[in-house]
C-alpha positions as a Python dict, from the first residue, in 0.01 Angstrom:
ca = {
    (1, 'X'): (0, 0, 0),
    (2, 'X'): (227, -186, -232),
    (3, 'X'): (233, -581, -276),
    (4, 'X'): (543, -600, -173),
    (5, 'X'): (485, -531, 178),
    (6, 'X'): (765, -703, 402),
    (7, 'X'): (636, -929, 670),
    (8, 'X'): (813, -936, 963),
    (9, 'X'): (1043, -1238, 868),
    (10, 'X'): (1139, -1022, 601),
    (11, 'X'): (957, -1228, 317),
    (12, 'X'): (741, -1093, 60),
    (13, 'X'): (360, -1113, 97),
    (14, 'X'): (311, -1239, -257),
    (15, 'X'): (592, -1407, -388),
    (16, 'X'): (547, -1689, -703),
    (17, 'X'): (489, -1965, -507),
    (18, 'X'): (198, -1793, -371),
    (19, 'X'): (83, -1706, -673),
    (20, 'X'): (68, -2063, -798),
    (21, 'X'): (-88, -2178, -476),
    (22, 'X'): (-361, -1896, -517),
    (23, 'X'): (-426, -1957, -899),
    (24, 'X'): (-450, -2347, -768),
    (25, 'X'): (-674, -2263, -504),
    (26, 'X'): (-869, -2082, -707),
    (27, 'X'): (-887, -2320, -1015),
    (28, 'X'): (-1004, -2608, -751),
    (29, 'X'): (-1276, -2349, -599),
    (30, 'X'): (-1408, -2301, -919),
    (31, 'X'): (-1460, -2659, -1011),
    (32, 'X'): (-1828, -2767, -999),
    (33, 'X'): (-1926, -2947, -676),
    (34, 'X'): (-2019, -3330, -615),
    (35, 'X'): (-2338, -3211, -457),
    (36, 'X'): (-2454, -3494, -252),
    (37, 'X'): (-2255, -3778, -225),
    (38, 'X'): (-2361, -4135, -344),
    (39, 'X'): (-2233, -4465, -222),
    (40, 'X'): (-2190, -4725, -469),
    (41, 'X'): (-2265, -5070, -393),
    (42, 'X'): (-2027, -5365, -386),
    (43, 'X'): (-2057, -5718, -550),
    (44, 'X'): (-2073, -6013, -321),
    (45, 'X'): (-1791, -6239, -311),
    (46, 'X'): (-1867, -6581, -467),
    (47, 'X'): (-1770, -6743, -162),
    (48, 'X'): (-2038, -6564, 45),
    (49, 'X'): (-2307, -6738, -169),
    (50, 'X'): (-2442, -7094, -3),
    (51, 'X'): (-2358, -7353, -258),
    (52, 'X'): (-2629, -7553, -89),
    (53, 'X'): (-2634, -7945, -42),
    (54, 'X'): (-2631, -8071, -398),
    (55, 'X'): (-2291, -7901, -477),
    (56, 'X'): (-2135, -7992, -169),
    (57, 'X'): (-2209, -8356, -189),
    (58, 'X'): (-2176, -8374, -561),
    (59, 'X'): (-1956, -8673, -628),
    (60, 'X'): (-1622, -8671, -784),
    (61, 'X'): (-1611, -8722, -1173),
    (62, 'X'): (-1433, -8627, -1491),
    (63, 'X'): (-1286, -8282, -1586),
    (64, 'X'): (-1492, -8093, -1887),
    (65, 'X'): (-1236, -8107, -2176),
    (66, 'X'): (-1227, -7842, -2443),
    (67, 'X'): (-1393, -8099, -2705),
    (68, 'X'): (-1622, -8240, -2433),
    (69, 'X'): (-1881, -8361, -2693),
    (70, 'X'): (-1581, -8625, -2830),
    (71, 'X'): (-1662, -8823, -2499),
    (72, 'X'): (-1976, -8937, -2680),
    (73, 'X'): (-1791, -9150, -2922),
    (74, 'X'): (-1985, -9023, -3253),
    (75, 'X'): (-1782, -8904, -3545),
    (76, 'X'): (-2099, -8769, -3691),
    (77, 'X'): (-2160, -8565, -3369),
    (78, 'X'): (-1791, -8451, -3339),
    (79, 'X'): (-1797, -8347, -3692),
    (80, 'X'): (-2132, -8150, -3664),
    (81, 'X'): (-1988, -7938, -3324),
    (82, 'X'): (-1660, -7851, -3504),
    (83, 'X'): (-1843, -7748, -3830),
    (84, 'X'): (-2085, -7559, -3613),
    (85, 'X'): (-1763, -7367, -3388),
    (86, 'X'): (-1634, -7289, -3720),
    (87, 'X'): (-1902, -7197, -3976),
    (88, 'X'): (-2221, -7098, -3743),
    (89, 'X'): (-2351, -6740, -3838),
    (90, 'X'): (-2450, -6689, -3439),
    (91, 'X'): (-2084, -6723, -3327),
    (92, 'X'): (-1974, -6507, -3654),
    (93, 'X'): (-2152, -6217, -3543),
    (94, 'X'): (-2054, -6223, -3174),
    (95, 'X'): (-1702, -6265, -3272),
    (96, 'X'): (-1757, -5915, -3528),
    (97, 'X'): (-1917, -5746, -3237),
    (98, 'X'): (-1597, -5857, -3012),
    (99, 'X'): (-1389, -5679, -3288),
    (100, 'X'): (-1647, -5391, -3269),
    (101, 'X'): (-1546, -5338, -2900),
    (102, 'X'): (-1194, -5379, -2918),
    (103, 'X'): (-1198, -5087, -3181),
    (104, 'X'): (-1402, -4875, -2970),
    (105, 'X'): (-1132, -4943, -2696),
    (106, 'X'): (-856, -4847, -2919),
    (107, 'X'): (-1053, -4520, -3033),
    (108, 'X'): (-1100, -4412, -2650),
    (109, 'X'): (-707, -4494, -2568),
    (110, 'X'): (-629, -4254, -2908),
    (111, 'X'): (-764, -3967, -2732),
    (112, 'X'): (-474, -3971, -2490),
    (113, 'X'): (-238, -3948, -2756),
    (114, 'X'): (-89, -3647, -2891),
    (115, 'X'): (-302, -3532, -3188),
    (116, 'X'): (-195, -3405, -3509),
    (117, 'X'): (-366, -3282, -3839),
    (118, 'X'): (-316, -3085, -4109),
    (119, 'X'): (-484, -2777, -4270),
    (120, 'X'): (-534, -2594, -4603),
    (121, 'X'): (-743, -2322, -4722),
    (122, 'X'): (-751, -2055, -4986),
    (123, 'X'): (-1035, -1791, -4940),
    (124, 'X'): (-1086, -1519, -5233),
    (125, 'X'): (-1207, -1234, -5027),
    (126, 'X'): (-1312, -871, -5126),
    (127, 'X'): (-1221, -636, -4817),
    (128, 'X'): (-1426, -333, -4769),
    (129, 'X'): (-1273, 7, -4845),
    (130, 'X'): (-1402, 173, -4532),
    (131, 'X'): (-1353, -54, -4266),
    (132, 'X'): (-1061, -160, -4055),
    (133, 'X'): (-884, -341, -4338),
    (134, 'X'): (-607, -72, -4396),
    (135, 'X'): (-421, -49, -4753),
    (136, 'X'): (-352, -201, -4949),
    (137, 'X'): (-571, -487, -4910),
    (138, 'X'): (-877, -191, -4839),
    (139, 'X'): (-1102, -241, -5152),
    (140, 'X'): (-931, -501, -5355),
    (141, 'X'): (-955, -900, -5383),
    (142, 'X'): (-730, -1080, -5199),
    (143, 'X'): (-662, -1468, -5111),
    (144, 'X'): (-683, -1541, -4760),
    (145, 'X'): (-454, -1818, -4788),
    (146, 'X'): (-318, -2044, -4501),
    (147, 'X'): (-125, -2408, -4445),
    (148, 'X'): (-101, -2506, -4122),
    (149, 'X'): (-10, -2817, -3903),
    (150, 'X'): (-191, -2838, -3582),
    (151, 'X'): (-73, -3040, -3265),
    (152, 'X'): (-275, -3085, -2941),
    (153, 'X'): (-209, -3315, -2649),
    (154, 'X'): (-485, -3373, -2362),
    (155, 'X'): (-254, -3418, -2038),
    (156, 'X'): (-560, -3566, -1883),
    (157, 'X'): (-488, -3457, -1517),
    (158, 'X'): (-789, -3585, -1363),
    (159, 'X'): (-792, -3930, -1525),
    (160, 'X'): (-1091, -3885, -1742),
    (161, 'X'): (-964, -4027, -2046),
    (162, 'X'): (-790, -4337, -1890),
    (163, 'X'): (-1116, -4378, -1728),
    (164, 'X'): (-1321, -4400, -2027),
    (165, 'X'): (-1044, -4623, -2191),
    (166, 'X'): (-1068, -4851, -1908),
    (167, 'X'): (-1434, -4890, -1943),
    (168, 'X'): (-1413, -4946, -2319),
    (169, 'X'): (-1148, -5224, -2261),
    (170, 'X'): (-1388, -5384, -1999),
    (171, 'X'): (-1694, -5362, -2237),
    (172, 'X'): (-1452, -5549, -2486),
    (173, 'X'): (-1392, -5795, -2211),
    (174, 'X'): (-1762, -5853, -2139),
    (175, 'X'): (-1815, -5888, -2548),
    (176, 'X'): (-1545, -6155, -2563),
    (177, 'X'): (-1707, -6343, -2275),
    (178, 'X'): (-2049, -6308, -2407),
    (179, 'X'): (-1896, -6474, -2772),
    (180, 'X'): (-1757, -6749, -2523),
    (181, 'X'): (-2069, -6818, -2368),
    (182, 'X'): (-2247, -6808, -2700),
    (183, 'X'): (-2021, -7068, -2819),
    (184, 'X'): (-2112, -7284, -2515),
    (185, 'X'): (-2487, -7250, -2563),
    (186, 'X'): (-2432, -7364, -2930),
    (187, 'X'): (-2231, -7703, -2840),
    (188, 'X'): (-2531, -7764, -2583),
    (189, 'X'): (-2791, -7717, -2844),
    (190, 'X'): (-2626, -7912, -3103),
    (191, 'X'): (-2554, -8212, -2855),
    (192, 'X'): (-2880, -8201, -2734),
    (193, 'X'): (-3045, -8177, -3049),
    (194, 'X'): (-2852, -8441, -3165),
    (195, 'X'): (-2928, -8657, -2843),
    (196, 'X'): (-3279, -8602, -2924),
    (197, 'X'): (-3231, -8736, -3301),
    (198, 'X'): (-3060, -9038, -3159),
    (199, 'X'): (-3375, -9093, -2946),
    (200, 'X'): (-3643, -9060, -3191),
    (201, 'X'): (-3440, -9269, -3421),
    (202, 'X'): (-3413, -9558, -3186),
    (203, 'X'): (-3805, -9494, -3096),
    (204, 'X'): (-3855, -9530, -3480),
    (205, 'X'): (-3716, -9873, -3449),
    (206, 'X'): (-3930, -9983, -3197),
    (207, 'X'): (-4250, -9822, -3370),
    (208, 'X'): (-4136, -10045, -3673),
    (209, 'X'): (-4108, -10353, -3450),
    (210, 'X'): (-4465, -10250, -3258),
    (211, 'X'): (-4605, -10242, -3599),
    (212, 'X'): (-4440, -10554, -3686),
    (213, 'X'): (-4603, -10743, -3377),
    (214, 'X'): (-4948, -10576, -3441),
    (215, 'X'): (-4889, -10753, -3782),
    (216, 'X'): (-4800, -11074, -3673),
    (217, 'X'): (-5075, -11057, -3392),
    (218, 'X'): (-5352, -10995, -3711),
    (219, 'X'): (-5214, -11289, -3904),
    (220, 'X'): (-5237, -11494, -3595),
    (221, 'X'): (-5587, -11382, -3559),
    (222, 'X'): (-5682, -11448, -3909),
    (223, 'X'): (-5603, -11808, -3874),
    (224, 'X'): (-5776, -11848, -3550),
    (225, 'X'): (-6062, -11687, -3753),
    (226, 'X'): (-6060, -11898, -4058),
    (227, 'X'): (-6018, -12209, -3842),
    (228, 'X'): (-6351, -12135, -3644),
    (229, 'X'): (-6166, -12083, -3306),
    (230, 'X'): (-6253, -11703, -3302),
    (231, 'X'): (-6548, -11458, -3402),
    (232, 'X'): (-6464, -11194, -3692),
    (233, 'X'): (-6473, -10930, -3432),
    (234, 'X'): (-6150, -11044, -3317),
    (235, 'X'): (-5976, -11012, -3657),
    (236, 'X'): (-6121, -10640, -3658),
    (237, 'X'): (-6015, -10555, -3285),
    (238, 'X'): (-5656, -10689, -3394),
    (239, 'X'): (-5629, -10467, -3694),
    (240, 'X'): (-5763, -10166, -3496),
    (241, 'X'): (-5411, -10071, -3347),
    (242, 'X'): (-5212, -10095, -3702),
    (243, 'X'): (-5330, -9753, -3843),
    (244, 'X'): (-5229, -9589, -3497),
    (245, 'X'): (-4890, -9767, -3547),
    (246, 'X'): (-4833, -9653, -3902),
    (247, 'X'): (-4938, -9322, -3819),
    (248, 'X'): (-4702, -9325, -3527),
    (249, 'X'): (-4433, -9365, -3764),
    (250, 'X'): (-4509, -9104, -4005),
    (251, 'X'): (-4513, -8869, -3696),
    (252, 'X'): (-4204, -8959, -3582),
    (253, 'X'): (-4016, -9007, -3943),
    (254, 'X'): (-4119, -8619, -3945),
    (255, 'X'): (-3984, -8542, -3644),
    (256, 'X'): (-3646, -8709, -3735),
    (257, 'X'): (-3655, -8481, -4043),
    (258, 'X'): (-3726, -8162, -3837),
    (259, 'X'): (-3421, -8248, -3587),
    (260, 'X'): (-3199, -8281, -3880),
    (261, 'X'): (-3319, -7948, -4055),
    (262, 'X'): (-3241, -7811, -3706),
    (263, 'X'): (-2907, -7906, -3653),
    (264, 'X'): (-2821, -7789, -4013),
    (265, 'X'): (-2957, -7451, -3935),
    (266, 'X'): (-2727, -7459, -3616),
    (267, 'X'): (-2409, -7548, -3799),
    (268, 'X'): (-2528, -7255, -4046),
    (269, 'X'): (-2589, -7496, -4344),
    (270, 'X'): (-2875, -7593, -4555),
    (271, 'X'): (-3120, -7867, -4485),
    (272, 'X'): (-2920, -8096, -4744),
    (273, 'X'): (-2626, -8108, -4494),
    (274, 'X'): (-2750, -8340, -4252),
    (275, 'X'): (-3045, -8563, -4462),
    (276, 'X'): (-2856, -8877, -4422),
    (277, 'X'): (-2737, -8804, -4107),
    (278, 'X'): (-2767, -9124, -3833),
    (279, 'X'): (-2633, -9119, -3443),
    (280, 'X'): (-2485, -9421, -3381),
    (281, 'X'): (-2682, -9689, -3225),
    (282, 'X'): (-2488, -9697, -2861),
    (283, 'X'): (-2503, -9331, -2828),
    (284, 'X'): (-2757, -9343, -2536),
    (285, 'X'): (-2592, -9591, -2367),
    (286, 'X'): (-2313, -9375, -2239),
    (287, 'X'): (-2282, -9341, -1884),
    (288, 'X'): (-2178, -8988, -1802),
    (289, 'X'): (-1955, -8859, -1496),
    (290, 'X'): (-2003, -8556, -1288),
    (291, 'X'): (-1766, -8289, -1368),
    (292, 'X'): (-1507, -8266, -1048),
    (293, 'X'): (-1470, -7982, -797),
    (294, 'X'): (-1784, -7804, -766),
    (295, 'X'): (-1744, -7534, -531),
    (296, 'X'): (-1962, -7247, -549),
    (297, 'X'): (-1650, -7045, -707),
    (298, 'X'): (-1683, -7276, -1002),
    (299, 'X'): (-1916, -7051, -1121),
    (300, 'X'): (-1730, -6784, -1183),
    (301, 'X'): (-1540, -6911, -1485),
    (302, 'X'): (-1916, -6925, -1647),
    (303, 'X'): (-1894, -6667, -1966),
    (304, 'X'): (-2188, -6526, -1819),
    (305, 'X'): (-2047, -6448, -1508),
    (306, 'X'): (-1757, -6344, -1625),
    (307, 'X'): (-1913, -6081, -1860),
    (308, 'X'): (-2122, -5972, -1578),
    (309, 'X'): (-1810, -5898, -1387),
    (310, 'X'): (-1643, -5715, -1647),
    (311, 'X'): (-1974, -5516, -1665),
    (312, 'X'): (-1925, -5376, -1335),
    (313, 'X'): (-1562, -5315, -1383),
    (314, 'X'): (-1634, -5122, -1698),
    (315, 'X'): (-1938, -4895, -1485),
    (316, 'X'): (-1697, -4833, -1222),
    (317, 'X'): (-1453, -4697, -1466),
    (318, 'X'): (-1758, -4489, -1576),
    (319, 'X'): (-1795, -4323, -1250),
    (320, 'X'): (-1423, -4240, -1256),
    (321, 'X'): (-1477, -4059, -1556),
    (322, 'X'): (-1798, -3905, -1430),
    (323, 'X'): (-1615, -3770, -1151),
    (324, 'X'): (-1321, -3670, -1350),
    (325, 'X'): (-1542, -3443, -1547),
    (326, 'X'): (-1600, -3197, -1253),
    (327, 'X'): (-1195, -3076, -1235),
    (328, 'X'): (-1018, -2855, -1479),
    (329, 'X'): (-863, -3023, -1784),
    (330, 'X'): (-542, -2841, -1963),
    (331, 'X'): (-455, -2924, -2332),
    (332, 'X'): (-122, -2837, -2482),
    (333, 'X'): (-185, -2687, -2868),
    (334, 'X'): (49, -2559, -3110),
    (335, 'X'): (48, -2450, -3442),
    (336, 'X'): (303, -2378, -3758),
    (337, 'X'): (265, -2305, -4098),
    (338, 'X'): (220, -2017, -4334),
    (339, 'X'): (-27, -1770, -4338),
    (340, 'X'): (-73, -1464, -4592),
    (341, 'X'): (-297, -1245, -4764),
    (342, 'X'): (-243, -1350, -5133),
    (343, 'X'): (-141, -1688, -5270),
    (344, 'X'): (186, -1591, -5397),
    (345, 'X'): (300, -1433, -5053),
    (346, 'X'): (236, -1735, -4882),
    (347, 'X'): (576, -1900, -4913),
    (348, 'X'): (818, -1593, -4887),
    (349, 'X'): (1017, -1543, -4577),
    (350, 'X'): (746, -1315, -4420),
    (351, 'X'): (453, -1580, -4416),
    (352, 'X'): (575, -1826, -4173),
    (353, 'X'): (359, -1848, -3873),
    (354, 'X'): (361, -2036, -3548),
    (355, 'X'): (238, -2055, -3186),
    (356, 'X'): (232, -2245, -2867),
    (357, 'X'): (43, -2278, -2524),
    (358, 'X'): (-194, -2454, -2285),
    (359, 'X'): (-559, -2435, -2326),
    (360, 'X'): (-760, -2492, -1984),
    (361, 'X'): (-1095, -2634, -1965),
    (362, 'X'): (-1305, -2541, -1647),
    (363, 'X'): (-1640, -2631, -1542),
    (364, 'X'): (-1773, -2354, -1321),
    (365, 'X'): (-2173, -2347, -1373),
    (366, 'X'): (-2317, -2625, -1588),
    (367, 'X'): (-2700, -2630, -1443),
    (368, 'X'): (-2625, -2949, -1250),
    (369, 'X'): (-2554, -3161, -1585),
    (370, 'X'): (-2235, -3302, -1409),
    (371, 'X'): (-2369, -3399, -1078),
    (372, 'X'): (-2674, -3564, -1294),
    (373, 'X'): (-2452, -3745, -1510),
    (374, 'X'): (-2247, -3873, -1208),
    (375, 'X'): (-2575, -3994, -1026),
    (376, 'X'): (-2683, -4143, -1349),
    (377, 'X'): (-2357, -4343, -1386),
    (378, 'X'): (-2362, -4445, -1044),
    (379, 'X'): (-2706, -4599, -1106),
    (380, 'X'): (-2591, -4783, -1393),
    (381, 'X'): (-2304, -4939, -1199),
    (382, 'X'): (-2551, -5039, -884),
    (383, 'X'): (-2760, -5194, -1179),
    (384, 'X'): (-2441, -5378, -1314),
    (385, 'X'): (-2385, -5512, -938),
    (386, 'X'): (-2719, -5652, -899),
    (387, 'X'): (-2716, -5806, -1223),
    (388, 'X'): (-2370, -5972, -1155),
    (389, 'X'): (-2540, -6140, -815),
    (390, 'X'): (-2847, -6227, -986),
    (391, 'X'): (-2622, -6420, -1287),
    (392, 'X'): (-2439, -6596, -1006),
    (393, 'X'): (-2756, -6676, -798),
    (394, 'X'): (-2904, -6821, -1127),
    (395, 'X'): (-2574, -6975, -1221),
    (396, 'X'): (-2557, -7170, -908),
    (397, 'X'): (-2959, -7270, -909),
    (398, 'X'): (-2867, -7396, -1226),
    (399, 'X'): (-2621, -7599, -1145),
    (400, 'X'): (-2763, -7733, -836),
    (401, 'X'): (-3090, -7827, -1059),
    (402, 'X'): (-2895, -8015, -1277),
    (403, 'X'): (-2707, -8212, -1040),
    (404, 'X'): (-3070, -8307, -829),
    (405, 'X'): (-3205, -8413, -1187),
    (406, 'X'): (-2885, -8624, -1281),
    (407, 'X'): (-2924, -8788, -947),
    (408, 'X'): (-3290, -8873, -1011),
    (409, 'X'): (-3237, -8967, -1367),
    (410, 'X'): (-2936, -9212, -1281),
    (411, 'X'): (-3192, -9406, -1070),
    (412, 'X'): (-3468, -9376, -1332),
    (413, 'X'): (-3252, -9526, -1589),
    (414, 'X'): (-3130, -9797, -1350),
    (415, 'X'): (-3496, -9875, -1242),
    (416, 'X'): (-3620, -9879, -1654),
    (417, 'X'): (-3293, -10103, -1726),
    (418, 'X'): (-3426, -10362, -1455),
    (419, 'X'): (-3784, -10345, -1593),
    (420, 'X'): (-3613, -10378, -1957),
    (421, 'X'): (-3427, -10682, -1809),
    (422, 'X'): (-3737, -10846, -1686),
    (423, 'X'): (-3932, -10804, -1995),
    (424, 'X'): (-3667, -10945, -2218),
    (425, 'X'): (-3656, -11236, -1967),
    (426, 'X'): (-4055, -11292, -2005),
    (427, 'X'): (-4021, -11259, -2386),
    (428, 'X'): (-3740, -11509, -2394),
    (429, 'X'): (-3948, -11740, -2168),
    (430, 'X'): (-4265, -11708, -2364),
    (431, 'X'): (-4069, -11768, -2708),
    (432, 'X'): (-3935, -12113, -2571),
    (433, 'X'): (-4275, -12207, -2395),
    (434, 'X'): (-4416, -12138, -2765),
    (435, 'X'): (-4162, -12349, -2947),
    (436, 'X'): (-4198, -12628, -2729),
    (437, 'X'): (-4588, -12609, -2766),
    (438, 'X'): (-4660, -12524, -2405),
    (439, 'X'): (-4807, -12190, -2468),
    (440, 'X'): (-4973, -12018, -2809),
    (441, 'X'): (-4820, -11747, -3024),
    (442, 'X'): (-5053, -11481, -2831),
    (443, 'X'): (-4853, -11491, -2541),
    (444, 'X'): (-4531, -11442, -2710),
    (445, 'X'): (-4687, -11136, -2899),
    (446, 'X'): (-4833, -10980, -2554),
    (447, 'X'): (-4487, -11046, -2406),
    (448, 'X'): (-4319, -10888, -2739),
    (449, 'X'): (-4561, -10577, -2673),
    (450, 'X'): (-4460, -10512, -2323),
    (451, 'X'): (-4085, -10547, -2415),
    (452, 'X'): (-4134, -10273, -2648),
    (453, 'X'): (-4287, -10059, -2439),
    (454, 'X'): (-4004, -10119, -2156),
    (455, 'X'): (-3770, -10014, -2459),
    (456, 'X'): (-3908, -9689, -2495),
    (457, 'X'): (-3927, -9600, -2144),
    (458, 'X'): (-3555, -9692, -2124),
    (459, 'X'): (-3453, -9511, -2427),
    (460, 'X'): (-3655, -9193, -2279),
    (461, 'X'): (-3447, -9239, -1953),
    (462, 'X'): (-3120, -9296, -2121),
    (463, 'X'): (-3184, -8991, -2344),
    (464, 'X'): (-3312, -8735, -2075),
    (465, 'X'): (-3006, -8863, -1836),
    (466, 'X'): (-2750, -8751, -2131),
    (467, 'X'): (-2932, -8425, -2202),
    (468, 'X'): (-2904, -8352, -1844),
    (469, 'X'): (-2524, -8442, -1845),
    (470, 'X'): (-2523, -8177, -2130),
    (471, 'X'): (-2717, -7936, -1955),
    (472, 'X'): (-2491, -7952, -1636),
    (473, 'X'): (-2188, -7893, -1837),
    (474, 'X'): (-2330, -7563, -1999),
    (475, 'X'): (-2469, -7465, -1635),
    (476, 'X'): (-2081, -7501, -1531),
    (477, 'X'): (-1967, -7274, -1835),
    (478, 'X'): (-1830, -7553, -2099),
    (479, 'X'): (-1451, -7619, -2071),
    (480, 'X'): (-1210, -7468, -1817),
    (481, 'X'): (-1143, -7108, -1840),
    (482, 'X'): (-952, -6892, -1591),
    (483, 'X'): (-1255, -6717, -1482),
    (484, 'X'): (-1264, -6376, -1271),
    (485, 'X'): (-1075, -6281, -931),
    (486, 'X'): (-1276, -6108, -676),
}
């Protein structure tokens, strides 16, 4: 029966449109199947996380500035952080990883553009006399010569290349967010180490005052022993704390040197860079303010949360690319140039060659590889979603911890300040009583000893408060950024 059999309406049974539809159905039917469908998970919106009492009840304060460390009012600290932001090897390495990720994204994007390359070859070949090669080439040496330009263009009908490009771009965004997170972490590390240096510097001064007080007590006791008012054992008891005080000064001095070396390493310099570094005496007396606006969504601007969100988007694009691999791909190809047997004939009028046409790639049977790739990519995406949710939960916990600790440390600093004021009043009173001849110098030394102890406790409380303030700034992601949208 003829293919041009006429239907009742007089139309051909198979026309050109029917052939096209049939071919399209054949192509789609020949594609590899997705197999058992998998449902990808979804990230938890930030507003669905319970921020908790600490965040909701946080008092209003000041915004986090781009150079928030300048609020401490220490020029040496400002120079340290600025130098670290410019010279630290860790940041330079992170920045180069961003450059690498951007280059990889550009490479993925290049696959969506027309590709043109040239090739030229000269291959001297002896053709057999008793084979398919006709005369005059048969039985002779001739050069198989060609000079061609090749062009190809992937139509990307299924969107595989665009999905891979989108995934690479999100990976580059993730790397940039990680670099920003490294910068915030470095800022916090430099400031925290500098605050510890300020604490040890202040404690060293207190240790020296305590050693001087021990020496004064020993001199007073020696005079009492010489006057017959005390026994020799009293001098031994008075001299006993002196070696311990000297050992504490030696330990504190070494600790200060170690902190200076650590600061130099954070900046990316040699130890000599901070050999003479000394914080301002009033550094620990700062009163930090809690940053304003602390809803749960605020952690969305943390670099690690931003990086986790970009990681989810990159893996989602990876799923799109894995799905696109199930569909046919058409690549337009063309070539033009010269081909000849014999180099001399390459550029004559009969050596020109050109051609063009489509190239179809169709997955039909691949042993389940494509389905396995899709399952694997979906699993990677689900893991990225879980990592994102965990990052947000950890971020909220860190902010809440810092707020709770700040409230407690504010109270501890105020209480130690009250104790220090009373110890100072006691010392002043005992000094006046001694000058008036009402009490002995021993009472003055005992009051001074208690005063030094309270000075040390108060310095620890001030330092802990400022360090926790820095931790809160780091937990909030440092200076404000745009963050990510849901």
